[in-house]
C-alpha positions as CSV (number, residue, x, y, z in Angstrom):
1,X,93.4,107.4,98.8
2,X,96.9,106.2,99.0
3,X,99.2,108.8,97.3
4,X,101.5,107.2,94.8
5,X,104.8,108.9,93.8
6,X,105.7,108.9,90.1
7,X,109.2,109.9,89.0
8,X,107.5,112.5,86.8
9,X,109.5,115.0,84.8
10,X,112.2,112.4,84.3
11,X,111.5,112.8,80.5
12,X,113.3,109.6,79.9
13,X,113.8,110.5,76.2
14,X,114.8,114.0,77.0
15,X,117.5,113.4,79.6
16,X,116.2,115.8,82.3
17,X,116.7,115.2,86.0
18,X,114.0,113.5,87.9
19,X,111.5,115.3,90.1
20,X,108.5,114.0,91.9
21,X,104.8,114.6,91.2
22,X,101.9,112.9,92.9
23,X,99.5,111.0,90.7
24,X,96.5,109.1,92.0
25,X,93.3,108.0,90.5
26,X,92.1,111.5,91.2
27,X,94.0,112.4,88.0
28,X,92.3,109.6,86.0
29,X,89.6,110.4,83.4
30,X,87.1,107.9,82.2
31,X,86.7,108.9,78.5
32,X,83.3,108.2,76.9
33,X,82.2,106.6,80.1
34,X,78.6,106.1,79.0
35,X,79.9,103.4,76.5
36,X,81.0,101.2,79.3
37,X,79.1,98.0,80.2
38,X,78.5,99.6,83.6
39,X,78.4,103.4,83.1
40,X,79.5,105.6,86.0
41,X,79.9,102.8,88.6
42,X,82.9,101.2,86.8
43,X,84.9,104.3,87.1
44,X,83.5,105.5,90.4
45,X,84.4,102.1,92.0
46,X,88.0,102.9,91.0
47,X,87.6,106.5,92.5
48,X,88.4,108.2,89.2
49,X,88.6,111.9,89.5
50,X,87.0,112.6,86.1
51,X,84.0,110.8,84.5
52,X,82.8,111.9,81.1
53,X,79.3,111.8,79.6
54,X,78.2,113.2,76.2
55,X,74.7,114.5,76.3
56,X,72.0,115.2,73.7
57,X,68.8,117.2,74.1
58,X,65.9,115.5,72.4
59,X,62.2,116.3,72.9
60,X,63.1,118.0,76.2
61,X,65.0,115.0,77.6
62,X,68.8,114.8,78.1
63,X,70.3,111.5,76.9
64,X,73.8,110.1,77.4
65,X,75.1,109.0,74.0
66,X,77.9,109.6,71.6
67,X,75.7,110.3,68.6
68,X,72.0,110.9,67.9
69,X,71.7,107.4,66.5
70,X,72.9,105.9,69.8
71,X,70.1,107.5,71.9
72,X,68.0,104.9,73.8
73,X,64.9,105.7,75.9
74,X,66.4,104.1,79.0
75,X,69.8,105.8,78.7
76,X,69.0,109.2,80.1
77,X,71.5,111.5,81.7
78,X,69.4,111.4,84.9
79,X,69.4,107.6,85.1
80,X,73.0,107.0,84.1
81,X,74.7,109.8,86.0
82,X,72.5,112.1,88.1
83,X,70.9,109.5,90.3
84,X,74.1,107.4,90.6
85,X,75.9,110.6,91.8
86,X,73.3,111.1,94.5
87,X,73.6,107.5,95.5
88,X,77.3,108.0,96.0
89,X,76.6,110.7,98.6
90,X,74.2,108.4,100.5
91,X,76.8,105.6,100.5
92,X,79.8,107.7,101.5
93,X,78.5,109.9,104.4
94,X,77.8,113.0,102.3
95,X,80.8,112.7,99.9
96,X,81.2,111.5,96.4
97,X,84.2,109.4,97.6
98,X,85.0,108.3,101.1
99,X,88.5,109.8,101.0
100,X,87.0,113.2,100.2
101,X,88.7,113.6,96.8
102,X,86.7,115.6,94.2
103,X,84.7,113.9,91.5
104,X,84.5,115.9,88.3
105,X,81.6,115.1,86.0
106,X,82.7,116.2,82.6
107,X,79.6,116.9,80.5
108,X,80.2,117.1,76.8
109,X,77.4,119.0,75.1
110,X,76.7,117.5,71.7
111,X,73.5,119.4,70.7
112,X,72.9,123.2,70.5
113,X,74.8,124.7,73.5
114,X,72.5,127.2,75.1
115,X,69.2,125.1,75.0
116,X,71.0,122.0,76.1
117,X,72.7,123.8,79.0
118,X,69.4,125.4,80.0
119,X,67.8,121.9,80.1
120,X,70.7,120.6,82.2
121,X,70.4,123.6,84.6
122,X,66.7,122.9,85.0
123,X,67.3,119.1,85.6
124,X,69.8,119.8,88.3
125,X,67.8,122.4,90.2
126,X,66.2,120.0,92.7
127,X,69.7,118.4,93.3
128,X,71.7,121.5,93.4
129,X,73.2,120.7,96.8
130,X,75.2,117.8,95.4
131,X,76.8,120.0,92.7
132,X,77.3,123.4,94.3
133,X,81.0,123.5,95.3
134,X,80.8,126.9,96.8
135,X,78.2,125.9,99.3
136,X,79.4,122.3,99.7
137,X,83.2,121.5,99.5
138,X,82.4,117.8,98.9
139,X,80.1,118.5,95.9
140,X,80.6,117.0,92.5
141,X,82.1,119.5,90.1
142,X,80.3,119.7,86.8
143,X,82.7,120.7,84.0
144,X,81.1,121.6,80.6
145,X,82.7,120.8,77.3
146,X,81.7,120.6,73.7
147,X,79.1,123.1,72.5
148,X,79.6,125.5,75.4
149,X,78.4,129.1,75.3
150,X,80.8,131.9,74.5
151,X,82.7,133.2,77.5
152,X,80.6,136.3,77.5
153,X,77.5,134.2,78.3
154,X,79.0,132.1,81.1
155,X,77.6,134.5,83.8
156,X,74.1,133.8,82.5
157,X,74.3,130.3,83.8
158,X,74.3,128.8,87.3
159,X,77.8,129.3,88.9
160,X,77.9,125.6,89.8
161,X,78.9,125.0,86.2
162,X,82.6,125.1,85.4
163,X,84.1,124.9,81.9
164,X,86.7,123.0,79.9
165,X,88.9,125.5,78.3
166,X,91.2,125.4,75.2
167,X,94.9,126.2,75.0
168,X,94.5,129.1,72.5
169,X,91.7,130.8,74.3
170,X,92.2,133.9,76.5
171,X,90.0,134.1,79.6
172,X,89.3,137.3,81.4
173,X,90.5,137.4,85.0
174,X,86.9,137.4,86.4
175,X,86.2,134.1,84.5
176,X,89.4,132.2,85.2
177,X,88.0,130.6,88.4
178,X,85.3,129.0,86.2
179,X,87.9,127.2,84.0
180,X,88.3,123.8,85.7
181,X,90.9,122.5,83.2
182,X,92.1,123.1,79.7
183,X,91.8,120.3,77.1
184,X,92.8,119.7,73.5
185,X,92.8,117.0,70.8
186,X,96.0,114.9,71.1
187,X,96.1,114.4,67.3
188,X,96.6,118.1,66.7
189,X,100.1,117.6,68.2
190,X,101.0,114.0,67.4
191,X,99.9,110.9,65.5
192,X,101.7,108.6,67.9
193,X,99.9,105.3,68.5
194,X,101.1,104.7,72.1
195,X,103.8,102.2,71.2
196,X,107.5,103.1,71.6
197,X,107.7,106.8,72.1
198,X,107.2,110.2,70.5
199,X,109.4,111.4,67.7
200,X,111.3,114.4,69.0
201,X,109.3,117.0,67.1
202,X,106.0,115.7,68.4
203,X,107.3,115.5,71.9
204,X,108.4,119.1,71.7
205,X,104.9,120.1,70.5
206,X,103.2,118.1,73.2
207,X,105.5,119.5,75.9
208,X,105.0,123.0,74.6
209,X,101.2,123.0,74.8
210,X,101.3,121.4,78.3
211,X,103.7,124.1,79.5
212,X,101.6,126.8,77.9
213,X,98.5,125.8,79.8
214,X,100.4,125.5,83.0
215,X,101.8,129.0,82.6
216,X,98.2,130.2,82.6
217,X,97.6,128.3,85.8
218,X,95.2,125.6,84.6
219,X,95.4,121.8,84.8
220,X,95.9,120.1,81.4
221,X,94.2,117.2,79.6
222,X,94.4,115.6,76.2
223,X,91.5,113.9,74.6
224,X,92.0,111.2,72.0
225,X,95.4,110.1,73.3
226,X,96.1,106.4,73.0
227,X,94.7,104.2,75.8
228,X,98.0,102.4,76.4
229,X,100.3,102.0,79.4
230,X,103.2,103.5,77.6
231,X,101.2,106.6,76.8
232,X,99.9,107.0,80.3
233,X,103.4,107.0,81.6
234,X,104.7,109.3,79.0
235,X,102.0,111.9,79.5
236,X,102.7,111.8,83.3
237,X,106.4,112.2,82.5
238,X,105.5,115.3,80.5
239,X,103.3,116.7,83.1
240,X,99.8,116.3,81.8
241,X,97.5,116.6,84.9
242,X,94.5,114.5,83.8
243,X,95.1,111.2,82.1
244,X,92.3,109.9,80.0
245,X,91.6,106.3,79.1
246,X,89.1,104.0,77.4
247,X,90.4,101.2,79.7
248,X,89.8,102.2,83.4
249,X,91.1,99.1,85.0
250,X,94.4,99.4,83.0
251,X,94.9,103.0,84.0
252,X,94.0,102.2,87.6
253,X,96.6,99.5,87.7
254,X,99.3,101.9,86.4
255,X,98.4,104.6,88.9
256,X,98.0,102.1,91.8
257,X,101.4,100.5,91.3
258,X,103.5,103.3,89.8
259,X,105.6,103.7,93.0
260,X,106.5,100.0,92.7
261,X,107.1,99.9,89.0
262,X,109.6,102.7,88.8
263,X,113.2,102.6,90.0
264,X,116.1,105.1,90.1
265,X,118.6,107.0,92.2
266,X,120.3,103.7,93.2
267,X,123.8,103.6,94.7
268,X,126.1,102.9,91.7
269,X,128.9,100.4,92.1
270,X,132.1,100.1,90.1
271,X,132.3,96.9,88.2
272,X,135.4,94.6,87.9
273,X,137.0,94.1,84.5
274,X,138.2,90.5,84.3
275,X,141.6,89.6,82.8
276,X,140.1,86.6,80.9
277,X,143.5,84.9,81.2
278,X,142.0,81.6,82.4
279,X,138.6,82.1,80.8
280,X,137.3,79.1,78.8
281,X,140.6,77.2,79.1
282,X,140.9,73.4,79.4
283,X,142.6,73.8,82.8
284,X,141.0,71.7,85.5
285,X,139.1,73.8,88.0
286,X,140.0,73.5,91.7
287,X,137.1,75.7,92.8
288,X,133.6,76.4,91.6
289,X,131.4,79.3,92.8
290,X,127.8,79.0,91.7
291,X,125.7,82.1,92.0
292,X,121.9,81.7,91.9
293,X,119.8,84.8,91.5
294,X,116.5,83.6,92.8
295,X,113.8,84.6,90.3
296,X,116.3,86.4,88.1
297,X,115.5,86.5,84.4
298,X,117.1,88.6,81.7
299,X,114.8,91.5,82.4
300,X,115.9,91.6,86.1
301,X,119.6,91.5,85.0
302,X,119.1,94.4,82.5
303,X,117.2,96.3,85.2
304,X,120.3,96.1,87.3
305,X,122.4,97.1,84.4
306,X,120.2,100.2,83.8
307,X,120.1,101.2,87.4
308,X,123.9,100.9,87.6
309,X,124.1,103.2,84.7
310,X,125.3,100.8,82.0
311,X,127.6,98.5,83.9
312,X,127.1,95.0,85.5
313,X,129.8,92.6,86.6
314,X,127.7,89.7,85.3
315,X,127.7,91.2,81.8
316,X,131.5,91.1,81.8
317,X,131.3,87.3,81.7
318,X,131.7,86.1,78.1
319,X,130.5,82.5,78.2
320,X,126.7,82.4,77.9
321,X,124.1,79.7,78.0
322,X,120.3,79.3,78.5
323,X,118.8,77.1,81.1
324,X,115.3,75.6,80.7
325,X,113.8,75.5,84.2
326,X,110.6,73.4,84.1
327,X,110.1,70.8,86.8
328,X,108.8,67.3,86.2
329,X,105.2,68.2,87.3
330,X,104.9,71.8,86.1
331,X,105.7,74.1,83.2
332,X,107.4,76.5,85.7
333,X,109.5,75.4,88.6
334,X,109.6,76.6,92.2
335,X,112.9,77.2,94.0
336,X,112.8,73.7,95.5
337,X,112.7,71.8,92.2
338,X,114.9,74.4,90.5
339,X,117.5,74.3,93.2
340,X,117.4,70.5,93.4
341,X,117.9,70.1,89.7
342,X,121.2,72.0,90.0
343,X,122.1,70.5,93.3
344,X,121.4,66.8,92.4
345,X,121.5,66.7,88.5
346,X,117.9,65.2,88.6
347,X,114.7,67.0,87.8
348,X,112.0,66.6,90.3
349,X,108.5,67.9,91.4
350,X,107.8,71.3,92.7
351,X,108.3,71.5,96.5
352,X,110.6,68.5,96.7
353,X,114.2,69.0,97.9
354,X,117.0,66.6,97.2
355,X,114.7,63.9,95.9
356,X,113.7,62.6,92.5
357,X,110.1,62.7,91.4
358,X,109.3,59.4,93.0
359,X,110.4,60.8,96.4
360,X,113.6,58.8,96.5
361,X,116.5,60.8,98.0
362,X,119.3,61.7,95.5
363,X,122.9,62.7,96.6
364,X,123.4,66.5,96.6
365,X,126.5,68.1,95.2
366,X,128.3,68.5,98.6
367,X,127.7,64.8,99.3
368,X,129.3,63.9,96.0
369,X,132.3,66.2,96.5
370,X,133.1,65.4,100.2
371,X,134.7,62.0,99.5
372,X,137.0,63.8,97.0
373,X,138.2,66.1,99.8
374,X,136.4,69.1,98.2
375,X,134.6,71.3,100.8
376,X,131.3,72.9,100.2
377,X,129.5,76.0,101.4
378,X,126.3,78.0,100.9
379,X,125.6,81.7,101.5
380,X,122.1,83.1,101.2
381,X,120.3,86.4,101.9
382,X,117.3,84.7,103.6
383,X,116.7,81.8,106.1
384,X,119.2,79.0,105.8
385,X,116.3,76.6,105.4
386,X,115.1,78.4,102.2
387,X,114.4,76.1,99.3
388,X,117.6,77.0,97.3
389,X,120.2,76.5,100.1
390,X,118.4,73.4,101.3
391,X,118.7,71.9,97.8
392,X,122.5,71.6,98.6
393,X,122.1,69.7,101.9
394,X,118.6,68.5,102.4
395,X,116.2,65.7,101.4
396,X,112.5,66.2,102.0
397,X,109.3,65.9,100.0
398,X,108.1,69.3,101.3
399,X,110.2,72.5,101.3
400,X,108.3,73.7,104.4
401,X,109.7,71.0,106.6
402,X,112.0,73.4,108.3
403,X,112.6,71.4,111.5
404,X,113.7,68.4,109.3
405,X,115.9,70.7,107.3
406,X,117.6,72.1,110.4
407,X,118.5,68.6,111.6
408,X,119.7,67.7,108.1
409,X,121.8,70.8,108.0
410,X,123.6,69.8,111.1
411,X,124.3,66.3,109.7
412,X,125.1,67.5,106.2
413,X,128.4,67.5,104.3
414,X,128.5,71.3,104.2
415,X,131.6,72.8,105.6
416,X,130.1,76.2,105.8
417,X,126.5,77.6,105.8
418,X,125.8,81.4,106.1
419,X,122.3,82.8,106.2
420,X,119.4,84.0,108.4
421,X,116.9,82.1,110.5
422,X,118.6,82.1,113.9
423,X,115.2,82.4,115.6
424,X,113.8,79.3,113.8
425,X,117.0,77.3,114.4
426,X,116.9,77.9,118.1
427,X,113.2,77.1,118.2
428,X,113.5,73.8,116.3
429,X,116.5,72.5,118.1
430,X,115.8,74.0,121.5
431,X,118.0,73.2,124.5
432,X,119.7,70.5,122.7
433,X,121.2,72.9,120.2
434,X,124.6,73.3,121.9
435,X,125.0,69.6,122.5
436,X,124.0,68.7,119.0
437,X,126.6,71.2,117.6
438,X,129.3,69.9,119.9
439,X,128.5,66.3,118.9
440,X,128.6,67.1,115.2
441,X,131.8,69.2,115.6
442,X,130.1,72.4,114.4
443,X,131.2,76.0,115.3
444,X,128.2,78.4,115.5
445,X,128.4,82.1,115.0
446,X,125.5,84.6,115.2
447,X,127.1,87.5,113.3
448,X,129.7,88.1,110.7
449,X,132.1,90.1,112.9
450,X,132.9,87.2,115.3
451,X,133.1,84.6,112.6
452,X,136.7,83.2,112.7
453,X,137.6,82.1,109.2
454,X,140.7,80.3,110.6
455,X,138.6,77.6,112.2
456,X,138.9,74.2,110.7
457,X,135.6,73.0,112.2
458,X,132.3,72.9,110.2
459,X,130.9,76.3,110.5
460,X,127.4,77.8,110.7
461,X,127.0,81.5,110.6
462,X,123.3,81.9,111.3
463,X,122.2,85.5,111.9
464,X,118.9,86.9,113.1
465,X,116.3,87.5,110.4
466,X,116.5,91.1,111.4
467,X,120.1,91.2,110.1
468,X,119.5,89.2,107.0
469,X,116.7,91.4,105.8
470,X,116.3,93.3,102.5
471,X,118.6,95.9,101.1
472,X,115.9,98.4,101.5
473,X,115.6,97.6,105.2
474,X,119.4,98.0,105.7
475,X,121.1,94.7,105.1
476,X,124.1,96.6,103.9
477,X,127.3,94.8,102.8
478,X,126.3,91.5,104.3
479,X,126.6,89.4,101.1
480,X,129.9,90.8,99.9
481,X,131.4,90.5,103.4
482,X,130.2,86.9,103.8
483,X,131.5,86.0,100.4
484,X,135.0,87.3,101.2
485,X,135.2,85.5,104.5
486,X,133.8,82.3,103.0
487,X,136.4,82.3,100.2
488,X,139.1,82.7,102.9
489,X,137.8,79.8,105.0
490,X,137.0,77.4,102.1
491,X,140.2,77.9,100.2
492,X,142.5,77.4,103.2
493,X,142.6,73.6,102.8
494,X,144.0,73.9,99.3
495,X,142.0,70.9,98.2
496,X,139.3,72.9,96.4
497,X,135.8,74.0,97.2
498,X,132.3,74.4,95.9
499,X,130.3,77.5,97.1
500,X,126.7,78.3,96.2
501,X,125.8,82.0,96.7
502,X,122.1,82.9,96.4
503,X,120.6,86.4,95.9
504,X,117.5,85.2,97.6
505,X,115.5,88.3,97.7
506,X,115.6,89.2,94.1
507,X,112.7,86.7,93.9
508,X,110.9,88.6,96.7
509,X,110.9,91.8,94.5
510,X,109.3,89.8,91.7
511,X,106.6,88.3,94.0
512,X,105.9,91.8,95.4
513,X,105.9,93.3,91.9
514,X,108.2,95.9,93.4
515,X,110.8,97.0,90.9
516,X,112.7,99.2,93.4
517,X,113.0,96.3,95.8
518,X,114.1,93.9,93.1
519,X,116.8,96.2,91.6
520,X,118.4,96.9,95.0
521,X,118.7,93.2,95.5
522,X,120.0,92.7,92.0
523,X,122.7,95.3,92.4
524,X,123.9,93.8,95.7
525,X,124.0,90.4,94.0
526,X,126.1,91.8,91.2
527,X,128.6,93.4,93.6
528,X,129.2,89.9,95.1
529,X,129.7,88.5,91.6
530,X,132.4,91.1,91.1
531,X,134.2,89.9,94.2
532,X,134.1,86.3,92.9
533,X,135.5,87.3,89.5
534,X,138.3,89.2,91.2
535,X,139.1,86.0,93.3
536,X,138.9,83.9,90.2
537,X,141.5,86.0,88.4
538,X,143.8,85.9,91.4
539,X,143.4,82.1,91.9
540,X,143.3,81.1,88.2
541,X,141.7,77.8,89.0
542,X,138.3,79.0,89.9
543,X,135.2,78.8,87.7
544,X,132.4,81.3,88.4
545,X,128.8,80.5,87.2
546,X,125.9,82.9,87.5
547,X,122.3,81.7,86.8
548,X,118.8,81.5,88.3
549,X,116.4,78.8,89.4
550,X,113.5,80.5,87.6
551,X,112.1,83.9,86.6
552,X,109.6,85.6,88.8
553,X,107.1,88.2,87.9
554,X,107.2,88.2,84.1
555,X,109.0,91.5,84.3
556,X,108.8,93.7,81.2
557,X,111.0,96.8,81.0
558,X,108.8,99.6,79.6
559,X,111.2,102.5,79.5
560,X,114.4,103.7,81.0
561,X,117.4,105.9,80.8
562,X,120.7,104.2,81.3
563,X,122.8,107.4,81.7
564,X,120.5,108.5,84.5
565,X,119.9,105.1,86.0
566,X,116.1,105.3,85.8
567,X,113.7,102.6,84.6
568,X,110.1,101.6,84.5
569,X,108.7,98.1,84.4
570,X,105.5,96.1,84.4
571,X,104.9,92.7,86.0
572,X,102.7,90.1,84.3
573,X,102.2,88.0,87.4
574,X,103.2,87.8,91.1
575,X,104.2,84.1,90.5
576,X,107.1,82.3,88.8
577,X,107.1,81.9,85.1
578,X,108.4,79.3,82.7
579,X,110.8,81.7,80.9
580,X,114.3,80.1,80.5
581,X,117.1,81.9,82.4
582,X,120.5,82.9,81.5
583,X,123.7,81.1,82.5
584,X,126.9,83.1,82.6
585,X,130.3,81.5,83.2
586,X,133.9,82.6,83.7
587,X,137.2,80.8,84.2
588,X,138.5,77.3,83.4
589,X,135.9,75.1,81.8
590,X,133.5,78.0,81.4
591,X,132.9,77.0,77.8
592,X,131.0,74.0,79.1
593,X,128.1,76.2,80.1
594,X,127.4,77.5,76.5
595,X,124.3,76.5,74.7
596,X,120.7,75.7,75.6
597,X,120.0,72.9,78.0
598,X,117.9,71.7,80.9
599,X,118.7,73.1,84.4
600,X,119.7,69.7,85.8
601,X,122.7,69.6,83.3
602,X,124.4,72.3,85.3
603,X,125.2,69.7,88.0
604,X,127.2,67.6,85.5
605,X,128.9,70.6,84.0
606,X,130.2,71.6,87.4
607,X,131.6,68.1,88.0
608,X,133.2,68.1,84.6
609,X,134.8,71.5,85.2
610,X,136.2,70.0,88.4
611,X,137.6,67.1,86.4
612,X,135.3,64.6,88.0
């Protein structure tokens, strides 16, 4: 089983420092398992470490049922649990689970303890090899709960039986090895319903009983705790060892993806405080910098704010709007239609770039600005033929037409393009690449260091995909460095410029449902925004806009601690959503971006800010 690290002990409400504890489905408990549509197998298929069955002795037969009234002739303990356990061993080469993790069968005795236990002991006798952990390290561990005998009688019963202890009980040293775990009723300590969080007094009581059991050296479990994601996380934060649920698939999802839905310990960057001298003034803008956080909704922004411990450059921008992102053929857009709406002022179908929804090419913003002497550029953290950058130079019915987009890039009105995809560029253009570049008057660079910002030629800075990778893979300060150099080159003419900067891989984090990946990209994007705000204050004729093409992942922020920079989230999907996205603006004409409007209106607002 893949081991998943949870930032356990963070105690987000309590303010303690983080420590790691490993939780897997070996810690998962299927509560009242016999009430499932598929008893035993539903939880066993998820490799739960604990599966619970209540048993009743009636007329010499053991039945699995919650109450006497629920007893059915066909629902015997043997049929629902004993034989399925044996089948597990035949399927998994003599083990309960292929990975060798221990299966605990928690048997809750509902009828008179000693006769019921005697009947269970007799039933198991022919199958003892599957349950004797002393003789077989891969055996299923039977843990007895409910009407168990007094500790003084434990030795009278087969040593294959272990017991579920209680926090207030004292166990003699010679019997401690037979206590498999210690459990108690959650409602003795809290009436919390699993929404929000504990009140401090309840959390103190819950923490205290968990610590008390740990001091005795036993694993701990609550029964009756809410079956809710928030509760699973909170109990893990507080150190409960076995997490119970009435919803096995939900708990499985939490445990399976905890490492990707928790983020913290990120590098913190200092944010820039704007002067606001030229903000929302009627002065005509000379330059516009449009930041597009691919897949970045409000939750992604606030995740970055939390990880950066309560500071975000983007949140220092005071002019706010809301962009509706649907495409003409879908409730939620893709990056092609979303980027094209901003790049052309016309909504279109998903997958189309630089065309309307009848597949007629529409002028993109650099083509509109070039006759006015205004230069344009794009900077991205992915391939230069990605859907968003292509929306500012290309015209194609399918975003995957990369060979077409490479040719259109060379013939475009872009003065500057910075991104990845060097390998694809060379493959698509082959031996004719140098001749084509020379014919089009284009200077090509393959890294940021040798990029000469003094050149007056059209410039492509196309790096290897290995260099323009994710922040987690070591991309470093690429985006901020590229932005600084682009601002130098584009502003040199003094005639004004338009620059689109994309945080391309924020979207990847949403598609991967990986919060750590997403937040690292979000913080890198925000650092670049800070540089743009600083430039805008120095220049005083630059408008900065920050928005997104769409939201990805349906991210919900479940819990967090801003002072510690930790957060926990949950993704609703691995696809785009139709959630509107924020628009932040700063500088001359930034008031134009207030309100709620369609994403294609951003195009016209940019032109208006430039006085066109």
